[in-house]
ZAFI-327478 format. One record per atom (N, C-alpha, C, O): residue number from 1; residue in three letters; atom name; x, y, z. Coordinates in steps of 0.001 Angstrom, whole numbers, plus 524288, in hexadecimal, padded with zeros to 5 digits. Example, Ala and Ser with C-alpha at 12.3 -4.5 7.8 and 13.67 -1.06 7.14 Angstrom:
% ZAFI-327478
+-----+-----+----+-------+-------+-------+
:   i :  aa : at :     u :     v :     w :
+-----+-----+----+-------+-------+-------+
:   1 : ALA :  N : 83386 : 7E9C6 : 81E78 :
:   1 : ALA : CA : 8300C : 7EE6C : 81E78 :
:   1 : ALA :  C : 83390 : 7F31C : 81E78 :
:   1 : ALA :  O : 8379C : 7F309 : 82111 :
:   2 : SER :  N : 83232 : 7F736 : 81BA8 :
:   2 : SER : CA : 83566 : 7FBDC : 81BE4 :
:   2 : SER :  C : 83264 : 8001E : 81EBE :
:   2 : SER :  O : 83461 : 80472 : 81F67 :
+-----+-----+----+-------+-------+-------+
% end
This chain:
% ZAFI-327478
+-----+-----+----+-------+-------+-------+
:   i :  aa : at :     u :     v :     w :
+-----+-----+----+-------+-------+-------+
:   1 : MET :  N : 829E2 : 7FF6A : 7D486 :
:   1 : MET : CA : 824BA : 8009A : 7DA09 :
:   1 : MET :  C : 82510 : 7FA2B : 7DCE9 :
:   1 : MET :  O : 825CF : 7F643 : 7DA35 :
:   2 : LYS :  N : 8245D : 7F9FE : 7E2C7 :
:   2 : LYS : CA : 82740 : 7F3B7 : 7E2F5 :
:   2 : LYS :  C : 82175 : 7F3CD : 7E6D2 :
:   2 : LYS :  O : 8201F : 7F62E : 7EAC8 :
:   3 : LEU :  N : 81F43 : 7F050 : 7E3B2 :
:   3 : LEU : CA : 817E0 : 7EC75 : 7E6C7 :
:   3 : LEU :  C : 818AD : 7ECB1 : 7EC27 :
:   3 : LEU :  O : 81CD9 : 7EB24 : 7EDFA :
:   4 : ILE :  N : 8152A : 7EE75 : 7EEFC :
:   4 : ILE : CA : 81564 : 7EEA5 : 7F444 :
:   4 : ILE :  C : 8101A : 7EA54 : 7F8AA :
:   4 : ILE :  O : 80FB2 : 7E892 : 7FD1F :
:   5 : GLY :  N : 80C92 : 7EA89 : 7F2AE :
:   5 : GLY : CA : 807C2 : 7E753 : 7F4C8 :
:   5 : GLY :  C : 803BB : 7EB19 : 7F1CB :
:   5 : GLY :  O : 80481 : 7EF1D : 7EF44 :
:   6 : VAL :  N : 7FE0A : 7E7A9 : 7F34D :
:   6 : VAL : CA : 7F7A1 : 7E8A2 : 7F0A3 :
:   6 : VAL :  C : 7F591 : 7E8E9 : 7F4D0 :
:   6 : VAL :  O : 7F53B : 7E5E1 : 7F889 :
:   7 : VAL :  N : 7F331 : 7EF7B : 7F377 :
:   7 : VAL : CA : 7EEF4 : 7F1E8 : 7F65C :
:   7 : VAL :  C : 7EC33 : 7EDDD : 7F8FE :
:   7 : VAL :  O : 7EB73 : 7E9F9 : 7F645 :
:   8 : SER :  N : 7EA5D : 7EDB1 : 7FDDE :
:   8 : SER : CA : 7E532 : 7E87B : 8005A :
:   8 : SER :  C : 7E0BA : 7ECB7 : 80175 :
:   8 : SER :  O : 7DC1E : 7ED1A : 80026 :
:   9 : HIS :  N : 7E352 : 7EEF8 : 803B7 :
:   9 : HIS : CA : 7DD6A : 7F1A5 : 80703 :
:   9 : HIS :  C : 7DFA6 : 7F7E3 : 80758 :
:   9 : HIS :  O : 7E44A : 7F91B : 80704 :
:  10 : ILE :  N : 7DA67 : 7FC2F : 80835 :
:  10 : ILE : CA : 7DB31 : 800A1 : 808F9 :
:  10 : ILE :  C : 7DA1C : 7FF5B : 80F54 :
:  10 : ILE :  O : 7D774 : 7FB7D : 81064 :
:  11 : SER :  N : 7DD18 : 80415 : 8155E :
:  11 : SER : CA : 7DA7B : 80267 : 81B11 :
:  11 : SER :  C : 7D54B : 806B5 : 81A9E :
:  11 : SER :  O : 7D380 : 80903 : 816CD :
:  12 : LYS :  N : 7D3AB : 806B4 : 82084 :
:  12 : LYS : CA : 7D13E : 80A0C : 820A9 :
:  12 : LYS :  C : 7D3F5 : 80FE7 : 82076 :
:  12 : LYS :  O : 7D217 : 813EA : 81E95 :
:  13 : SER :  N : 7D88E : 80F34 : 822C9 :
:  13 : SER : CA : 7DBC1 : 813C4 : 823ED :
:  13 : SER :  C : 7DD99 : 8170F : 81E45 :
:  13 : SER :  O : 7DFD1 : 81B4D : 81DDC :
:  14 : LYS :  N : 7DB80 : 812D6 : 81999 :
:  14 : LYS : CA : 7DD01 : 815D2 : 8165A :
:  14 : LYS :  C : 7E2E9 : 8145B : 81253 :
:  14 : LYS :  O : 7E3B5 : 81645 : 80DFC :
:  15 : LYS :  N : 7E694 : 81074 : 81532 :
:  15 : LYS : CA : 7E92D : 80E7A : 8160C :
:  15 : LYS :  C : 7E8B6 : 80A5B : 810AA :
:  15 : LYS :  O : 7E4F6 : 80770 : 80FEC :
:  16 : ILE :  N : 7EDA8 : 80AD7 : 80CE8 :
:  16 : ILE : CA : 7EBB3 : 8070B : 80949 :
:  16 : ILE :  C : 7EF7F : 80262 : 80C3C :
:  16 : ILE :  O : 7F37B : 803C9 : 80E88 :
:  17 : ILE :  N : 7EDE5 : 7FC6F : 80BFE :
:  17 : ILE : CA : 7F056 : 7F97A : 80D7F :
:  17 : ILE :  C : 7F2EE : 7F498 : 80AC1 :
:  17 : ILE :  O : 7EFCC : 7F0F3 : 80A93 :
:  18 : VAL :  N : 7F755 : 7F38A : 808BD :
:  18 : VAL : CA : 7F96B : 7EED9 : 80472 :
:  18 : VAL :  C : 7FC4C : 7EAAC : 807C0 :
:  18 : VAL :  O : 7FF65 : 7EB3B : 80B63 :
:  19 : LYS :  N : 7F99C : 7E495 : 80482 :
:  19 : LYS : CA : 7FC73 : 7E052 : 80587 :
:  19 : LYS :  C : 8032B : 7E15E : 80289 :
:  19 : LYS :  O : 8042F : 7E2D3 : 7FE11 :
:  20 : ALA :  N : 80672 : 7E023 : 80676 :
:  20 : ALA : CA : 80A28 : 7E045 : 8041A :
:  20 : ALA :  C : 80BC0 : 7DD69 : 8023B :
:  20 : ALA :  O : 80A29 : 7D91F : 803B7 :
:  21 : GLU :  N : 81088 : 7DD48 : 7FD12 :
:  21 : GLU : CA : 8136B : 7DA7C : 7FB4B :
:  21 : GLU :  C : 817D1 : 7DB96 : 7FC4B :
:  21 : GLU :  O : 81ABB : 7D862 : 7FE62 :
:  22 : ASN :  N : 818D6 : 7DED5 : 7FB72 :
:  22 : ASN : CA : 81FF7 : 7E0F2 : 7FF08 :
:  22 : ASN :  C : 81F36 : 7E662 : 801C0 :
:  22 : ASN :  O : 81CBE : 7EA40 : 80050 :
:  23 : ILE :  N : 821EC : 7E583 : 805D2 :
:  23 : ILE : CA : 8229A : 7EC2E : 80B19 :
:  23 : ILE :  C : 823E7 : 7EEAD : 808D7 :
:  23 : ILE :  O : 8286C : 7EDD4 : 80770 :
:  24 : PRO :  N : 8217B : 7F33C : 806CF :
:  24 : PRO : CA : 8233C : 7F8D6 : 80758 :
:  24 : PRO :  C : 826F6 : 7FB46 : 80BA1 :
:  24 : PRO :  O : 827AC : 7F8A9 : 80F9A :
:  25 : LYS :  N : 82996 : 80070 : 80B1B :
:  25 : LYS : CA : 82AC2 : 801A7 : 81001 :
:  25 : LYS :  C : 827D4 : 80749 : 811A5 :
:  25 : LYS :  O : 82708 : 80A4E : 80DFD :
:  26 : LEU :  N : 826C2 : 80857 : 81509 :
:  26 : LEU : CA : 822EB : 80ABB : 8173E :
:  26 : LEU :  C : 822CD : 80F5F : 815FA :
:  26 : LEU :  O : 8262F : 81055 : 812B3 :
:  27 : ASN :  N : 820AF : 8125F : 816F8 :
:  27 : ASN : CA : 8200B : 817A6 : 81374 :
:  27 : ASN :  C : 820BE : 818C9 : 80CFB :
:  27 : ASN :  O : 82192 : 81CFE : 80ACF :
:  28 : SER :  N : 8200A : 812F4 : 80A6D :
:  28 : SER : CA : 82232 : 81352 : 80519 :
:  28 : SER :  C : 81E14 : 8155A : 80149 :
:  28 : SER :  O : 819B8 : 814A6 : 80331 :
:  29 : GLU :  N : 81DE5 : 8176E : 7FCF9 :
:  29 : GLU : CA : 81A02 : 81A04 : 7FB13 :
:  29 : GLU :  C : 817CA : 814F8 : 7F731 :
:  29 : GLU :  O : 81B1C : 811F9 : 7F56E :
:  30 : THR :  N : 811CA : 8140A : 7F5D2 :
:  30 : THR : CA : 8104E : 810D7 : 7F301 :
:  30 : THR :  C : 80D34 : 8122F : 7EF6D :
:  30 : THR :  O : 80AD0 : 81655 : 7EFDF :
:  31 : PHE :  N : 80C85 : 80EE2 : 7EAED :
:  31 : PHE : CA : 80B9C : 80FF7 : 7E622 :
:  31 : PHE :  C : 806F7 : 80ABE : 7E40F :
:  31 : PHE :  O : 806F7 : 80682 : 7E657 :
:  32 : THR :  N : 802D8 : 80C0A : 7DF05 :
:  32 : THR : CA : 800C9 : 809D4 : 7DDC7 :
:  32 : THR :  C : 804F2 : 807BB : 7D86C :
:  32 : THR :  O : 80932 : 809E9 : 7D7D7 :
:  33 : GLU :  N : 8034A : 80395 : 7D4EA :
:  33 : GLU : CA : 805C8 : 800A0 : 7D180 :
:  33 : GLU :  C : 805E0 : 80531 : 7CC5E :
:  33 : GLU :  O : 8093D : 80563 : 7C8F0 :
:  34 : GLU :  N : 80190 : 80874 : 7CCE0 :
:  34 : GLU : CA : 8026C : 80DB7 : 7C9A4 :
:  34 : GLU :  C : 805C8 : 81028 : 7CAD4 :
:  34 : GLU :  O : 807D2 : 8125B : 7C712 :
:  35 : LYS :  N : 80850 : 8114B : 7D024 :
:  35 : LYS : CA : 80C74 : 814DF : 7D284 :
:  35 : LYS :  C : 809AE : 81A09 : 7D4BE :
:  35 : LYS :  O : 80B8D : 81E76 : 7D4A1 :
:  36 : GLU :  N : 80563 : 818B5 : 7D68E :
:  36 : GLU : CA : 800BA : 81AFA : 7D7F5 :
:  36 : GLU :  C : 802A5 : 81B67 : 7DF57 :
:  36 : GLU :  O : 80298 : 8178E : 7E239 :
:  37 : PRO :  N : 80405 : 82060 : 7E0EC :
:  37 : PRO : CA : 80555 : 81FA0 : 7E630 :
:  37 : PRO :  C : 8028D : 81CB4 : 7EA46 :
:  37 : PRO :  O : 7FF0C : 81B0A : 7E76D :
:  38 : ILE :  N : 80194 : 81B07 : 7EE4E :
:  38 : ILE : CA : 7FC23 : 8199E : 7F190 :
:  38 : ILE :  C : 7FCBA : 81BEC : 7F682 :
:  38 : ILE :  O : 7F956 : 81E4F : 7F8F1 :
:  39 : GLY :  N : 801A3 : 81AFA : 7F7F4 :
:  39 : GLY : CA : 80352 : 81CF4 : 7FE26 :
:  39 : GLY :  C : 80802 : 819E5 : 7FF7B :
:  39 : GLY :  O : 80ABF : 81717 : 7FCB1 :
:  40 : ILE :  N : 80874 : 81B81 : 80642 :
:  40 : ILE : CA : 80EB3 : 81A91 : 808D1 :
:  40 : ILE :  C : 80CFD : 81630 : 80BCA :
:  40 : ILE :  O : 80928 : 816E5 : 80E9D :
:  41 : VAL :  N : 80E9B : 812D0 : 80BB9 :
:  41 : VAL : CA : 81066 : 80D51 : 80EA8 :
:  41 : VAL :  C : 810A3 : 80F31 : 814EA :
:  41 : VAL :  O : 8146E : 811DA : 81636 :
:  42 : ILE :  N : 80C89 : 80DD5 : 818FB :
:  42 : ILE : CA : 80DF1 : 80F46 : 81CAE :
:  42 : ILE :  C : 80DF0 : 80B06 : 82196 :
:  42 : ILE :  O : 80F0F : 80BE1 : 8262F :
:  43 : ASP :  N : 80C57 : 8063B : 81F2C :
:  43 : ASP : CA : 80D11 : 800A5 : 822B8 :
:  43 : ASP :  C : 80CD5 : 7FD4F : 82053 :
:  43 : ASP :  O : 80A76 : 7FC9B : 81C33 :
:  44 : ILE :  N : 810BC : 7F950 : 823F5 :
:  44 : ILE : CA : 80F5B : 7F290 : 821CC :
:  44 : ILE :  C : 80F1D : 7F044 : 8264B :
:  44 : ILE :  O : 811E3 : 7F0E3 : 82A2C :
:  45 : MET :  N : 80A80 : 7ECAD : 8255F :
:  45 : MET : CA : 8069C : 7EA1D : 828EA :
:  45 : MET :  C : 80525 : 7E33C : 827B9 :
:  45 : MET :  O : 80556 : 7E1CE : 82322 :
:  46 : GLY :  N : 80410 : 7E02E : 82AED :
:  46 : GLY : CA : 80361 : 7DC07 : 82B72 :
:  46 : GLY :  C : 80823 : 7D962 : 82CAB :
:  46 : GLY :  O : 80C42 : 7DAA9 : 82ECB :
:  47 : PRO :  N : 8057C : 7D36A : 829C4 :
:  47 : PRO : CA : 80AAC : 7D071 : 82B2D :
:  47 : PRO :  C : 80EF0 : 7D12E : 82801 :
:  47 : PRO :  O : 80DFB : 7D35D : 823D4 :
:  48 : VAL :  N : 81241 : 7D044 : 828A3 :
:  48 : VAL : CA : 818EB : 7CECE : 825B9 :
:  48 : VAL :  C : 8187A : 7CDFA : 82047 :
:  48 : VAL :  O : 81A50 : 7D0B2 : 81CC3 :
:  49 : ASN :  N : 8155D : 7C934 : 81FE3 :
:  49 : ASN : CA : 81555 : 7C46C : 81C40 :
:  49 : ASN :  C : 80FE7 : 7C581 : 81860 :
:  49 : ASN :  O : 80F6D : 7C2B9 : 8147C :
:  50 : ASN :  N : 80C67 : 7C909 : 81960 :
:  50 : ASN : CA : 8094F : 7CAEB : 81831 :
:  50 : ASN :  C : 80831 : 7D0D8 : 818AC :
:  50 : ASN :  O : 80404 : 7D21E : 81AAF :
:  51 : PRO :  N : 80BB2 : 7D4C0 : 816F1 :
:  51 : PRO : CA : 80A4A : 7DC4A : 8193B :
:  51 : PRO :  C : 80644 : 7DE2B : 8163B :
:  51 : PRO :  O : 8052D : 7DC6C : 811E3 :
:  52 : TYR :  N : 803AB : 7E239 : 818BA :
:  52 : TYR : CA : 8026F : 7E6F0 : 815E7 :
:  52 : TYR :  C : 80470 : 7EBAE : 8176B :
:  52 : TYR :  O : 806FE : 7EC2A : 81B76 :
:  53 : ILE :  N : 80313 : 7F0B5 : 81344 :
:  53 : ILE : CA : 805A7 : 7F4C3 : 81313 :
:  53 : ILE :  C : 800B9 : 7FA5A : 81140 :
:  53 : ILE :  O : 7FE10 : 7FBAB : 80D77 :
:  54 : SER :  N : 801FF : 7FC62 : 81776 :
:  54 : SER : CA : 7FD18 : 8028B : 81759 :
:  54 : SER :  C : 801BA : 805A9 : 814AC :
:  54 : SER :  O : 80667 : 80670 : 81578 :
:  55 : ILE :  N : 7FDB1 : 8071B : 810DA :
:  55 : ILE : CA : 7FEEB : 80D79 : 80DA7 :
:  55 : ILE :  C : 7FBD1 : 81159 : 80EDB :
:  55 : ILE :  O : 7F717 : 8109E : 80E5D :
:  56 : LYS :  N : 7FE14 : 81746 : 8110D :
:  56 : LYS : CA : 7F90B : 819A3 : 810E2 :
:  56 : LYS :  C : 7FBC0 : 81CFF : 80AE9 :
:  56 : LYS :  O : 7FFC2 : 81E5E : 808A2 :
:  57 : PRO :  N : 7F508 : 81CDC : 80AC8 :
:  57 : PRO : CA : 7F4F7 : 81F9D : 80569 :
:  57 : PRO :  C : 7F6E8 : 82448 : 8029D :
:  57 : PRO :  O : 7FA01 : 826BA : 8055D :
:  58 : PHE :  N : 7F630 : 8262B : 7FE72 :
:  58 : PHE : CA : 7F8AB : 82E58 : 7FEA1 :
:  58 : PHE :  C : 7F465 : 82F40 : 7FDF7 :
:  58 : PHE :  O : 7F3B6 : 833D4 : 7FF44 :
:  59 : ILE :  N : 7EFD6 : 82D07 : 7FC3F :
:  59 : ILE : CA : 7EA49 : 82E5E : 7FA42 :
:  59 : ILE :  C : 7E69E : 82A7B : 7FDA1 :
:  59 : ILE :  O : 7E7D5 : 825DB : 7FE27 :
:  60 : LYS :  N : 7E2A5 : 82C5B : 7FF98 :
:  60 : LYS : CA : 7E04D : 82817 : 80410 :
:  60 : LYS :  C : 7D8C8 : 827C2 : 8025E :
:  60 : LYS :  O : 7D4BD : 82641 : 8047F :
:  61 : GLU :  N : 7DABF : 82AA9 : 7FC5B :
:  61 : GLU : CA : 7D3B4 : 827B9 : 7FA35 :
:  61 : GLU :  C : 7D3E2 : 823E8 : 7F5ED :
:  61 : GLU :  O : 7D85C : 8236C : 7F43D :
:  62 : ASN :  N : 7D07F : 8210D : 7F3A2 :
:  62 : ASN : CA : 7CF0A : 81DCB : 7F202 :
:  62 : ASN :  C : 7D535 : 81921 : 7F0C1 :
:  62 : ASN :  O : 7D7A4 : 81796 : 7ECE8 :
:  63 : LEU :  N : 7D572 : 81873 : 7F667 :
:  63 : LEU : CA : 7DB36 : 81403 : 7F71C :
:  63 : LEU :  C : 7D83E : 80DDE : 7F642 :
:  63 : LEU :  O : 7DA55 : 809EF : 7F813 :
:  64 : GLU :  N : 7D459 : 80DAF : 7F3FB :
:  64 : GLU : CA : 7D19B : 8092B : 7F19F :
:  64 : GLU :  C : 7D475 : 807A1 : 7EC61 :
:  64 : GLU :  O : 7D4C4 : 802F2 : 7EB53 :
:  65 : ARG :  N : 7D60F : 80A6A : 7E9D4 :
:  65 : ARG : CA : 7D728 : 80CA1 : 7E380 :
:  65 : ARG :  C : 7DCBA : 80735 : 7E610 :
:  65 : ARG :  O : 7DCD8 : 802C1 : 7E43F :
:  66 : PHE :  N : 7DFD4 : 808C6 : 7E977 :
:  66 : PHE : CA : 7E47F : 804FF : 7E8CF :
:  66 : PHE :  C : 7E4C3 : 7FF18 : 7EC69 :
:  66 : PHE :  O : 7E8E9 : 7FD22 : 7EDD9 :
:  67 : LEU :  N : 7DEDC : 7FC90 : 7ED97 :
:  67 : LEU : CA : 7DE1D : 7F81B : 7EF20 :
:  67 : LEU :  C : 7E0B8 : 7F4B9 : 7EADC :
:  67 : LEU :  O : 7E0B5 : 7F644 : 7E64E :
:  68 : ASN :  N : 7E2BF : 7F090 : 7EC1D :
:  68 : ASN : CA : 7E4B5 : 7EBA4 : 7E773 :
:  68 : ASN :  C : 7E819 : 7EB87 : 7E4AA :
:  68 : ASN :  O : 7E97A : 7E7E2 : 7E1D9 :
:  69 : LYS :  N : 7EAF2 : 7F208 : 7E56C :
:  69 : LYS : CA : 7F0CD : 7F4C3 : 7E16A :
:  69 : LYS :  C : 7F520 : 7F361 : 7E457 :
:  69 : LYS :  O : 7F5A8 : 7F2EE : 7E919 :
:  70 : LYS :  N : 7F892 : 7F2B0 : 7E03B :
:  70 : LYS : CA : 7FE7F : 7F14C : 7E208 :
:  70 : LYS :  C : 7FF61 : 7F609 : 7E40A :
:  70 : LYS :  O : 7FDD9 : 7FA15 : 7E1F3 :
:  71 : VAL :  N : 802BC : 7F5BE : 7E998 :
:  71 : VAL : CA : 806AF : 7F987 : 7EA7B :
:  71 : VAL :  C : 80B38 : 7F89B : 7EC11 :
:  71 : VAL :  O : 80C71 : 7F4BE : 7EEA8 :
:  72 : TYR :  N : 81057 : 7FEB0 : 7E997 :
:  72 : TYR : CA : 813C5 : 7FF73 : 7E8C8 :
:  72 : TYR :  C : 8160C : 8034E : 7EB31 :
:  72 : TYR :  O : 8142E : 8076D : 7ECD2 :
:  73 : VAL :  N : 81BEB : 80110 : 7EB5E :
:  73 : VAL : CA : 81E57 : 805F5 : 7EDAE :
:  73 : VAL :  C : 822BD : 805E9 : 7EB85 :
:  73 : VAL :  O : 824A7 : 801A8 : 7EA58 :
:  74 : LYS :  N : 825CD : 80B41 : 7EA50 :
:  74 : LYS : CA : 82B6C : 80C79 : 7E7D7 :
:  74 : LYS :  C : 82FB4 : 809DD : 7E877 :
:  74 : LYS :  O : 833BE : 80B4D : 7E64A :
+-----+-----+----+-------+-------+-------+
% end
């Protein structure tokens, strides 16, 4: 699996926001280090040298458990 970054916060609209280290393809499925599915990459935003990734989670409950967790794609 390839590291894409670390979860920085949860948006008001229940999207998971990741501080990107590597840029994945849109619609990529994301996972935790333990290979737990998180959601789908729906947007890449911010400046080119400091981007963020927006992930639409599969399950919208208890999203805080992902805060500060590393996020991966296959």
